[in-house]
C-alpha positions as CSV (number, residue, x, y, z in Angstrom):
1,M,126.0,-43.0,0.9
2,P,123.5,-44.5,-0.6
3,D,123.7,-48.2,-0.7
4,Y,121.6,-49.3,-3.8
5,T,120.2,-48.3,-7.5
6,V,116.4,-49.0,-8.0
7,T,115.5,-48.5,-11.4
8,F,112.3,-48.0,-12.6
9,V,111.9,-49.4,-15.8
10,K,108.9,-48.0,-17.8
11,E,110.2,-44.3,-16.4
12,E,113.8,-45.2,-17.5
13,I,114.8,-43.5,-13.7
14,C,117.5,-44.4,-11.6
15,V,117.6,-43.3,-7.9
16,A,120.3,-44.1,-5.7
17,V,118.9,-45.2,-2.1
18,E,120.1,-46.5,1.6
19,S,119.4,-49.8,2.6
20,G,115.9,-49.9,4.5
21,T,114.6,-47.2,1.9
22,T,110.7,-48.4,1.0
23,L,109.6,-48.6,-2.7
24,L,107.4,-46.1,-1.8
25,E,109.8,-43.6,-1.0
26,A,112.2,-44.4,-3.8
27,E,109.2,-43.4,-6.3
28,I,109.0,-40.4,-4.6
29,Q,112.6,-39.5,-4.7
30,A,112.0,-40.7,-8.4
31,G,109.3,-37.9,-9.0
32,I,106.9,-41.0,-10.1
33,R,104.1,-39.5,-7.4
34,P,102.6,-43.0,-6.4
35,D,99.0,-43.4,-5.2
36,A,99.2,-44.2,-1.7
37,P,95.9,-43.4,0.1
38,C,96.8,-44.9,3.2
39,G,100.1,-42.7,3.8
40,G,102.2,-45.9,3.0
41,Q,100.6,-47.5,6.1
42,G,100.1,-51.1,4.1
43,K,96.1,-50.9,4.3
44,C,95.0,-49.5,0.9
45,G,97.2,-51.6,-1.7
46,K,96.7,-49.1,-4.3
47,C,100.5,-48.8,-4.4
48,L,101.2,-52.0,-6.0
49,V,104.3,-52.3,-8.2
50,K,106.0,-55.4,-9.9
51,L,109.7,-56.5,-9.2
52,L,112.0,-57.9,-11.7
53,D,114.8,-60.1,-10.7
54,A,118.0,-60.8,-12.9
55,N,116.7,-64.1,-13.4
56,G,113.3,-62.7,-14.9
57,V,111.3,-63.6,-12.4
58,E,108.1,-61.5,-11.4
59,Q,106.7,-60.4,-8.3
60,V,103.8,-58.1,-7.4
61,V,104.4,-55.9,-3.9
62,K,103.0,-53.2,-1.9
63,A,105.2,-50.5,-2.1
64,C,105.1,-49.1,0.9
65,C,106.1,-52.3,2.7
66,T,108.7,-53.5,0.6
67,T,112.3,-51.9,1.4
68,V,115.1,-52.1,-0.6
69,K,118.2,-54.3,0.3
70,E,119.9,-54.7,-3.1
71,D,120.3,-53.5,-6.6
72,I,116.4,-53.8,-7.8
73,C,114.3,-53.4,-11.1
74,V,110.7,-52.0,-10.4
75,E,108.1,-51.8,-12.7
76,T,105.5,-49.8,-12.0
77,F,101.7,-49.8,-12.8
78,D,99.7,-47.5,-15.0
79,Q,99.0,-44.3,-12.9
80,K,98.8,-42.0,-15.8
81,T,95.2,-42.0,-16.8
82,A,94.0,-38.1,-16.6
83,L,91.4,-37.6,-14.0
84,R,88.7,-35.4,-14.6
85,I,89.2,-32.2,-12.2
86,L,86.2,-30.1,-11.8
87,T,87.1,-26.1,-13.0
88,K,84.1,-24.5,-13.4
89,G,81.9,-23.0,-10.7
90,T,78.8,-20.9,-10.6
91,G,78.1,-17.9,-8.4
92,N,77.3,-14.4,-8.2
93,P,77.7,-11.5,-10.3
94,I,81.2,-10.1,-9.9
95,S,81.5,-6.0,-10.2
96,F,84.5,-6.3,-11.5
97,S,87.1,-3.8,-9.8
98,P,90.3,-5.0,-9.3
99,S,92.7,-4.0,-6.7
100,V,95.6,-3.4,-8.8
101,R,95.7,-0.9,-11.5
102,K,97.9,0.2,-14.5
103,K,98.3,3.8,-15.3
104,Q,100.5,5.7,-17.5
105,V,102.5,8.8,-16.6
106,W,104.6,11.4,-18.2
107,L,107.7,12.5,-16.0
108,P,108.8,16.1,-17.6
109,P,112.3,16.7,-17.7
110,R,114.3,16.4,-14.7
111,K,115.6,20.3,-15.1
112,Q,111.8,21.3,-14.2
113,Q,111.7,19.2,-11.2
114,N,115.5,19.9,-9.9
115,Q,114.2,19.7,-6.1
116,L,112.6,16.3,-6.2
117,T,114.2,12.9,-6.3
118,E,113.3,10.5,-8.7
119,W,110.8,8.6,-6.4
120,E,109.5,12.2,-5.6
121,R,108.8,12.7,-9.5
122,L,107.1,9.7,-10.3
123,Q,104.5,10.4,-6.9
124,D,104.3,13.8,-8.5
125,A,103.2,12.4,-12.0
126,L,100.7,9.3,-10.3
127,K,99.1,11.9,-8.0
128,E,99.6,9.3,-5.2
129,P,102.4,9.2,-2.2
130,V,103.5,5.3,-3.6
131,M,105.9,3.6,-1.4
132,P,109.5,3.0,-2.6
133,E,110.6,-0.9,-2.8
134,L,114.0,-1.6,-3.5
135,H,113.3,-3.4,-6.5
136,Q,111.2,-0.5,-8.1
137,V,113.4,2.7,-7.0
138,R,116.3,0.5,-8.7
139,L,114.5,0.0,-11.5
140,L,113.7,3.9,-12.0
141,S,117.3,4.5,-11.1
142,Q,118.5,2.7,-13.9
143,M,116.0,4.6,-16.6
144,E,116.8,7.6,-18.5
145,T,114.3,9.9,-17.7
146,G,116.1,13.2,-17.7
147,D,114.7,14.5,-20.8
148,G,111.6,13.5,-19.8
149,C,109.4,9.7,-20.6
150,S,106.3,7.9,-20.5
151,L,106.2,5.6,-17.5
152,T,103.5,3.0,-17.5
153,V,103.3,2.0,-13.6
154,V,101.3,-1.0,-12.4
155,H,100.4,-0.5,-8.5
156,R,97.4,-1.5,-6.0
157,G,97.0,0.9,-3.3
158,L,100.1,2.7,-2.5
159,R,102.5,-0.2,-3.8
160,V,104.3,-0.2,-7.1
161,L,104.0,-3.8,-8.5
162,D,106.2,-3.0,-11.5
163,L,107.2,0.0,-14.0
164,Y,108.8,0.5,-17.3
165,V,109.0,2.6,-20.1
166,S,105.7,2.8,-22.3
167,E,107.3,3.3,-25.6
168,Q,109.9,0.3,-25.0
169,E,107.3,-2.4,-24.3
170,E,103.8,-3.1,-23.4
171,R,102.8,-5.9,-20.8
172,R,99.9,-7.7,-20.0
173,M,98.0,-7.4,-16.5
174,L,97.3,-10.8,-15.4
175,G,96.1,-12.7,-11.9
176,A,96.1,-16.2,-11.0
177,A,93.4,-18.2,-8.9
178,F,94.3,-21.4,-7.5
179,D,92.0,-24.2,-5.4
180,I,94.5,-26.3,-3.8
181,G,92.2,-28.9,-3.2
182,T,93.5,-32.5,-0.8
183,T,93.4,-34.5,-4.0
184,T,93.1,-31.8,-6.9
185,I,94.4,-28.4,-7.7
186,A,93.0,-26.4,-10.0
187,G,94.5,-23.0,-11.3
188,Y,92.7,-20.1,-13.5
189,L,94.6,-17.2,-15.3
190,L,93.0,-14.0,-15.6
191,N,93.2,-10.6,-17.5
192,L,93.0,-8.2,-14.6
193,E,92.3,-5.3,-17.7
194,T,88.9,-6.9,-18.5
195,G,88.0,-9.6,-16.4
196,E,88.4,-12.3,-18.9
197,E,89.3,-15.9,-18.1
198,L,92.2,-16.7,-20.4
199,A,93.2,-20.1,-19.7
200,N,92.3,-22.8,-16.5
201,A,94.3,-25.9,-15.9
202,S,94.7,-28.7,-13.3
203,A,96.9,-31.3,-11.9
204,I,96.8,-33.9,-9.2
205,N,98.0,-32.7,-5.9
206,P,101.7,-34.8,-5.5
207,Q,100.9,-34.4,-1.7
208,V,98.6,-37.8,-2.3
209,S,101.9,-40.3,-2.2
210,F,101.9,-39.0,1.3
211,G,98.3,-40.4,2.4
212,A,94.7,-39.5,1.0
213,D,93.4,-37.2,3.8
214,V,94.4,-34.3,5.9
215,I,95.0,-36.2,9.2
216,Q,97.8,-38.6,7.6
217,R,99.8,-35.5,5.9
218,A,99.6,-33.3,8.8
219,N,101.1,-36.5,10.8
220,Y,103.7,-36.7,8.3
221,A,104.4,-33.2,8.0
222,L,105.1,-33.2,11.9
223,T,108.3,-35.4,11.0
224,D,109.1,-34.2,7.5
225,G,106.7,-31.3,6.6
226,K,109.4,-29.4,4.2
227,A,108.8,-32.1,1.7
228,L,105.0,-31.6,1.6
229,T,105.7,-27.9,1.2
230,E,107.9,-28.3,-1.7
231,C,106.1,-30.5,-3.9
232,V,102.9,-28.5,-3.7
233,Q,104.7,-25.5,-4.5
234,R,106.2,-26.9,-6.9
235,E,103.3,-28.1,-8.7
236,V,101.4,-24.8,-8.5
237,N,104.4,-23.3,-10.1
238,V,103.9,-26.1,-12.9
239,L,100.5,-25.2,-13.5
240,L,101.5,-21.2,-13.4
241,G,103.9,-22.2,-16.4
242,Q,101.4,-23.8,-18.0
243,L,98.6,-21.3,-17.9
244,C,100.8,-19.0,-19.4
245,K,101.8,-21.2,-22.2
246,Q,98.0,-21.4,-22.6
247,A,97.3,-17.3,-23.0
248,G,100.7,-16.6,-25.0
249,S,101.8,-14.7,-22.0
250,S,104.9,-14.1,-19.5
251,R,105.1,-14.9,-16.4
252,K,106.4,-11.8,-15.4
253,D,102.7,-10.5,-16.5
254,V,101.6,-12.4,-13.1
255,Y,101.3,-9.5,-10.8
256,Q,98.5,-11.2,-8.2
257,I,97.9,-14.9,-7.3
258,S,95.1,-15.7,-4.6
259,V,95.0,-19.4,-3.2
260,V,92.4,-21.3,-1.5
261,G,92.3,-24.6,0.3
262,N,91.6,-26.1,3.6
263,S,93.4,-25.5,6.7
264,C,95.9,-28.0,6.7
265,M,96.3,-27.7,2.5
266,H,96.8,-23.6,3.6
267,H,99.5,-24.2,6.1
268,L,101.4,-27.3,4.3
269,F,101.6,-24.6,1.3
270,L,103.0,-22.2,3.3
271,G,105.6,-24.7,5.6
272,F,103.7,-24.2,8.5
273,S,103.7,-26.7,10.7
274,P,100.1,-28.6,11.8
275,N,101.0,-29.4,15.0
276,S,98.3,-27.4,16.7
277,M,95.6,-28.8,14.1
278,V,96.5,-32.2,15.6
279,H,96.2,-31.5,19.0
280,A,93.6,-30.5,21.2
281,P,91.9,-27.7,20.5
282,Y,92.5,-28.3,17.3
283,Q,93.3,-24.5,16.1
284,P,95.4,-23.5,12.7
285,A,98.6,-21.4,13.5
286,V,96.7,-18.4,12.0
287,R,93.3,-17.6,10.9
288,D,93.7,-13.9,9.2
289,G,94.0,-13.8,5.5
290,L,97.8,-13.3,4.3
291,A,99.0,-10.7,1.9
292,L,102.9,-12.3,1.0
293,P,105.7,-11.7,-1.7
294,A,105.2,-14.7,-4.3
295,S,108.7,-15.3,-3.7
296,A,107.8,-16.4,-0.6
297,C,105.6,-19.1,-1.2
298,G,107.9,-20.7,-4.3
299,L,105.9,-19.0,-7.2
300,D,108.0,-17.4,-10.2
301,A,105.8,-14.3,-11.1
302,A,106.3,-10.6,-11.2
303,E,108.8,-9.3,-9.5
304,N,106.9,-7.8,-7.0
305,A,104.0,-10.3,-7.5
306,E,101.7,-10.5,-4.7
307,V,99.7,-13.7,-3.1
308,F,96.9,-13.4,-1.3
309,L,95.4,-16.4,1.1
310,L,91.8,-16.0,2.0
311,P,91.1,-16.3,6.0
312,L,90.4,-19.5,7.8
313,I,87.3,-20.4,9.7
314,A,88.7,-22.9,12.2
315,G,91.2,-26.1,12.2
316,F,89.4,-28.2,9.7
317,V,87.5,-25.4,8.2
318,G,89.4,-23.3,6.0
319,A,90.0,-20.8,3.1
320,D,88.3,-23.1,0.4
321,T,84.9,-23.1,2.6
322,V,85.4,-19.4,2.7
323,G,85.9,-19.1,-1.2
324,C,82.7,-20.9,-1.4
325,L,80.5,-18.5,0.9
326,L,82.2,-15.7,-0.9
327,S,81.1,-16.9,-4.4
328,T,77.8,-18.0,-3.3
329,G,76.9,-15.0,-1.5
330,M,76.0,-16.8,1.4
331,G,77.2,-14.6,3.9
332,S,75.2,-11.6,2.7
333,Q,72.2,-13.1,2.0
334,E,68.7,-13.4,3.8
335,P,67.5,-17.1,2.7
336,L,68.6,-19.6,5.2
337,T,71.2,-21.8,3.2
338,L,72.8,-25.1,3.4
339,L,76.3,-25.3,2.1
340,I,77.6,-28.7,1.5
341,D,81.1,-29.1,0.4
342,I,82.1,-33.4,0.1
343,G,85.6,-33.8,-0.6
344,T,88.4,-36.0,1.1
345,N,87.2,-33.8,4.4
346,G,83.5,-32.5,4.3
347,E,82.7,-28.7,5.2
348,L,79.3,-27.6,6.1
349,V,77.6,-24.2,6.6
350,L,74.0,-23.0,7.5
351,G,72.4,-19.9,8.1
352,N,72.5,-16.9,6.4
353,R,73.9,-12.8,6.3
354,E,72.4,-12.8,10.0
355,R,74.1,-16.2,11.6
356,R,76.0,-18.6,10.3
357,I,77.5,-21.6,11.8
358,A,79.9,-24.2,10.0
359,C,81.5,-27.5,11.0
360,S,83.8,-30.2,10.1
361,T,82.8,-33.9,9.2
362,A,84.9,-36.9,9.1
363,A,83.8,-38.1,5.9
364,G,87.2,-39.6,5.3
365,P,88.5,-40.4,1.6
366,A,85.9,-43.3,1.1
367,L,83.6,-41.2,-1.3
368,E,86.8,-40.5,-3.4
369,G,87.7,-44.0,-3.7
370,A,89.9,-44.6,-1.2
371,K,89.4,-47.8,1.2
372,I,86.9,-49.2,-1.4
373,S,87.8,-52.4,-3.0
374,Y,88.1,-51.4,-6.6
375,G,87.8,-47.5,-5.6
376,M,89.6,-45.2,-7.9
377,R,89.2,-41.1,-8.5
378,G,87.1,-40.0,-11.2
379,A,88.9,-40.8,-14.3
380,K,88.7,-42.7,-17.4
381,G,87.3,-46.5,-17.2
382,A,85.8,-45.7,-13.0
383,I,82.2,-46.9,-12.9
384,E,80.3,-42.8,-12.6
385,H,76.5,-44.2,-12.6
386,V,74.8,-47.2,-11.5
387,E,71.0,-47.3,-12.2
388,V,68.5,-50.4,-11.6
389,R,66.0,-50.9,-15.2
390,E,63.9,-53.8,-15.3
391,G,65.6,-55.1,-11.9
392,Q,69.0,-55.1,-13.7
393,L,72.0,-53.1,-13.0
394,H,73.5,-50.8,-15.7
395,C,76.8,-49.2,-15.3
396,Q,78.0,-46.0,-17.0
397,V,81.9,-45.9,-17.6
398,I,83.9,-42.5,-17.8
399,G,85.6,-43.0,-21.4
400,G,82.7,-45.8,-22.5
401,G,85.7,-48.4,-22.0
402,K,85.3,-51.6,-19.8
403,A,85.5,-50.5,-16.2
404,Q,88.6,-50.6,-13.9
405,G,86.8,-49.5,-10.8
406,I,84.4,-47.5,-9.2
407,C,84.5,-43.4,-8.1
408,G,82.4,-41.8,-5.3
409,S,79.2,-40.9,-7.5
410,G,79.5,-44.5,-8.9
411,L,79.8,-45.7,-5.4
412,I,76.9,-44.0,-4.0
413,D,74.4,-45.1,-6.8
414,G,76.1,-48.8,-6.4
415,I,75.2,-48.4,-2.8
416,A,71.4,-47.3,-3.7
417,A,71.1,-49.7,-6.0
418,L,71.5,-52.4,-3.7
419,L,68.9,-51.1,-1.7
420,E,66.9,-51.1,-4.4
421,L,67.6,-54.2,-5.2
422,G,66.9,-55.6,-1.9
423,V,70.3,-57.5,-2.0
424,M,71.4,-55.0,1.3
425,D,69.2,-54.3,4.4
426,E,69.1,-51.2,6.0
427,S,71.5,-52.1,8.4
428,G,74.2,-52.6,5.3
429,R,74.2,-56.1,5.7
430,L,74.8,-57.9,1.8
431,C,72.4,-60.7,2.4
432,G,72.9,-63.9,0.5
433,N,75.7,-62.5,-2.0
434,D,78.9,-63.7,-3.6
435,R,82.0,-64.7,-1.8
436,V,85.6,-63.5,-2.8
437,D,88.1,-64.9,-0.4
438,G,85.9,-65.6,2.4
439,V,84.3,-62.0,1.9
440,E,80.6,-61.2,1.1
441,V,80.6,-59.4,-2.2
442,Y,77.9,-58.1,-4.6
443,W,78.9,-58.2,-8.4
444,L,78.1,-54.7,-10.3
445,I,79.9,-55.7,-13.4
446,R,80.9,-60.0,-13.7
447,P,84.3,-60.7,-14.6
448,E,84.2,-62.0,-18.3
449,E,87.2,-62.2,-20.9
450,G,89.0,-59.3,-21.2
451,Q,87.1,-57.9,-17.8
452,P,87.8,-58.4,-14.5
453,G,84.8,-57.6,-12.9
454,V,83.7,-54.6,-10.3
455,F,81.8,-55.3,-7.1
456,L,81.1,-53.7,-3.2
457,S,82.1,-55.6,-0.6
458,Q,80.9,-55.8,3.0
459,K,84.0,-53.7,4.0
460,D,83.5,-51.4,1.2
461,I,79.8,-50.7,2.5
462,R,80.6,-50.4,5.8
463,E,83.2,-47.1,4.7
464,V,80.4,-45.6,2.8
465,Q,77.9,-45.6,6.1
466,L,80.6,-44.0,8.1
467,A,81.4,-40.9,5.5
468,K,77.7,-40.7,4.9
469,A,76.5,-40.8,8.7
470,A,79.3,-38.2,9.4
471,I,78.0,-35.6,7.0
472,A,74.0,-36.2,7.8
473,A,74.5,-36.5,11.3
474,G,76.5,-32.7,10.8
475,I,73.5,-31.4,9.0
476,R,71.1,-32.7,11.8
477,L,73.5,-31.3,14.4
478,M,73.5,-27.8,12.9
479,M,69.9,-27.9,12.3
480,E,69.5,-28.6,16.4
481,T,72.0,-25.7,16.9
482,L,70.1,-22.9,15.3
483,K,66.9,-24.5,15.8
484,V,65.4,-24.4,12.3
485,T,63.4,-27.0,10.8
486,F,63.8,-28.8,7.1
487,E,61.3,-25.8,5.7
488,Q,63.1,-23.4,7.1
489,I,66.3,-24.4,4.8
490,K,65.4,-22.5,1.2
491,R,68.5,-23.8,-0.8
492,V,71.4,-26.4,-0.6
493,Y,74.1,-25.6,-2.3
494,L,76.3,-28.8,-3.4
495,A,80.0,-27.6,-4.1
496,G,83.2,-29.4,-5.4
497,A,83.1,-32.1,-7.9
498,F,81.5,-34.8,-5.9
499,G,78.4,-32.5,-6.0
500,T,78.3,-32.0,-9.2
501,Y,78.7,-35.3,-10.7
502,L,76.5,-36.8,-7.5
503,N,73.1,-38.0,-8.4
504,P,70.9,-36.3,-5.8
505,D,68.2,-39.0,-6.1
506,S,71.0,-41.8,-4.8
507,A,72.3,-39.1,-2.4
508,C,68.7,-39.0,-0.5
509,A,68.3,-42.7,-1.0
510,I,71.4,-43.5,1.1
511,G,70.6,-41.1,3.7
512,L,73.2,-38.9,3.0
513,I,71.4,-35.6,2.6
514,P,67.9,-35.9,4.0
515,S,64.9,-36.8,1.7
516,E,63.4,-33.6,2.7
517,L,66.1,-31.4,0.7
518,R,66.0,-33.2,-2.4
519,E,64.2,-30.4,-4.5
520,K,66.4,-27.6,-2.6
521,L,69.8,-29.1,-4.1
522,I,71.8,-26.5,-6.2
523,P,75.2,-27.9,-7.6
524,V,77.5,-24.6,-7.6
525,G,80.6,-26.1,-9.1
526,N,84.1,-25.5,-8.0
527,A,82.8,-22.5,-5.9
528,A,86.2,-22.2,-3.5
529,G,87.6,-21.8,-7.0
530,E,85.4,-19.0,-8.0
531,G,85.7,-17.7,-5.0
532,A,89.8,-17.5,-5.5
533,K,89.1,-15.6,-8.5
534,R,86.6,-13.2,-7.0
535,I,89.1,-11.8,-4.9
536,L,91.2,-10.7,-7.9
537,L,88.3,-9.5,-9.8
538,E,86.5,-7.3,-7.2
539,E,88.9,-5.3,-4.5
540,A,86.1,-5.4,-2.3
541,A,86.1,-9.3,-1.7
542,W,88.9,-9.5,0.2
543,E,87.4,-7.5,3.1
544,E,84.4,-9.2,2.4
545,A,86.3,-12.6,3.0
546,E,87.5,-11.5,6.1
547,R,84.1,-10.4,7.5
548,V,82.4,-13.6,6.4
549,A,85.1,-15.9,7.7
550,R,85.2,-13.6,11.6
551,G,81.1,-14.4,11.6
552,T,80.9,-17.5,10.7
553,E,81.0,-19.7,14.2
554,F,82.3,-23.3,14.6
555,L,80.4,-26.1,15.5
556,E,82.8,-28.8,17.1
557,L,80.7,-31.7,16.4
558,A,82.7,-34.2,18.6
559,S,81.9,-32.0,21.9
560,L,78.1,-32.0,21.6
561,P,76.8,-34.5,23.7
562,Q,74.1,-36.2,21.0
563,F,76.7,-36.6,18.7
564,Q,77.4,-40.0,19.3
565,D,73.9,-41.1,19.3
566,T,73.0,-39.0,16.4
567,F,76.0,-40.6,14.5
568,V,75.0,-43.8,15.1
569,D,71.1,-43.6,14.2
570,E,72.4,-42.4,10.6
571,L,74.9,-45.1,10.2
572,E,71.5,-47.5,8.8
573,F,69.6,-46.7,5.3
574,P,66.5,-45.1,5.0
575,E,63.9,-47.6,4.6
576,K,63.0,-48.4,0.8
577,E,60.5,-50.0,-1.0
578,R,62.0,-53.0,-2.7
579,L,61.5,-54.1,-6.5
């Protein structure tokens, strides 16, 4: 039996919990979705809440480190700021040819076909030996077809997804595509009769309450994977409802759903244990593309709706990367191309239609604001760009108001600016700056009345160095493996939100991307989401995804003898002329 009651004042929610439950766990139980990038280890300080006792005394504490020992009132800090989530992407032209078809057929009066079963009458009208399935046979058996009638049949190949009397109703034929990222989820609703995108929507992945990166979530899932699966399936289902509402459609009009995500998100969405991915040799439970009933994935759509999950490449190079390869056409083109998808996890692919290698880099969540003193995601109040003008820093804030923190693109600009100003050397050491609580810092925006200020600390810089070194080392080691030069790489695709909002000059200035590739950078937006859409809009895309995934080799960076030396070399920043 629960021992105590936790009351969340702002939300007007009370939950009963057992003694010893942390406030972070109580927030999750209450459906509040706290931000906990460190996975509740007490390291990031992002889960702060205010305790209110009966005497009016207030105390700010870390929710993950505070256990419930009595009835308590809690005030959460505002986490409702809308994130800027990228839903747009670019890709190769699509040859519109969906695998699902809608066909109107006439069933002659039964007396003219007295030797045929009801299902055989349907097969005869369709001129295709479609397979009988329980729900569809049940529907057909209940229809008044004896005197002949016109039926509308929705089918994929020999599988009937829906059928109804044409004169009685008309249904749209829709598909939904989802890109389940570690931090965000983007969804799209498509008209499968015209190819038109009818709506898009996005949300924070509710799994952020269990940790910012895939390793933290995978480890959590080893003890309670059900919680992670249920929360992400529920959020995708909510987004599906929002998409249908935007388009003025019914969920029952959605016959196909495609899903991409990295290998860990793929497993957690399906309820697979990530055990095999967190232990050597770090392989997924399944690599193949999957076609499943929507109901098996917790999604409310048409009765026989299908969910397509793109194939994986390796333990930490997943279906999102396959989606990128699919949408950019990289797997079928001759020019040597580098794909960089920097998110909470960083995936890289180098090659062309003849040969491709992929790797996963431990970029960590620092480039999305986690583990950074004033780090935050790309939302209102985040510094998104920093530049040096006449020796002074100028910060651009999302929404134009006062700065509350700094997001990934601003972080890269900020580090580049410190190099340009000469207040930080190539090793990343801050030189003769201010101190806050004994820690050396550099103020991007100094505190003033009504403005708390935002700084970068020495620790923040080290976090960025680790992330950028992992990515830069990955690029160089893939080039060594394929024995290619910078000149031979004809283009560099930057995928994802980070790649879209990133200032290329800053990325090259800090060595995140080699400066030799600066003029070859091409932002492609949410290429993974575009790949998910392509699966629904182009029948041949499914086989292409399988071919591309099977034909992409995985390079295990940590197993290379030169990895450690290359990584250490890339920790330093490039030399830069000072102002």
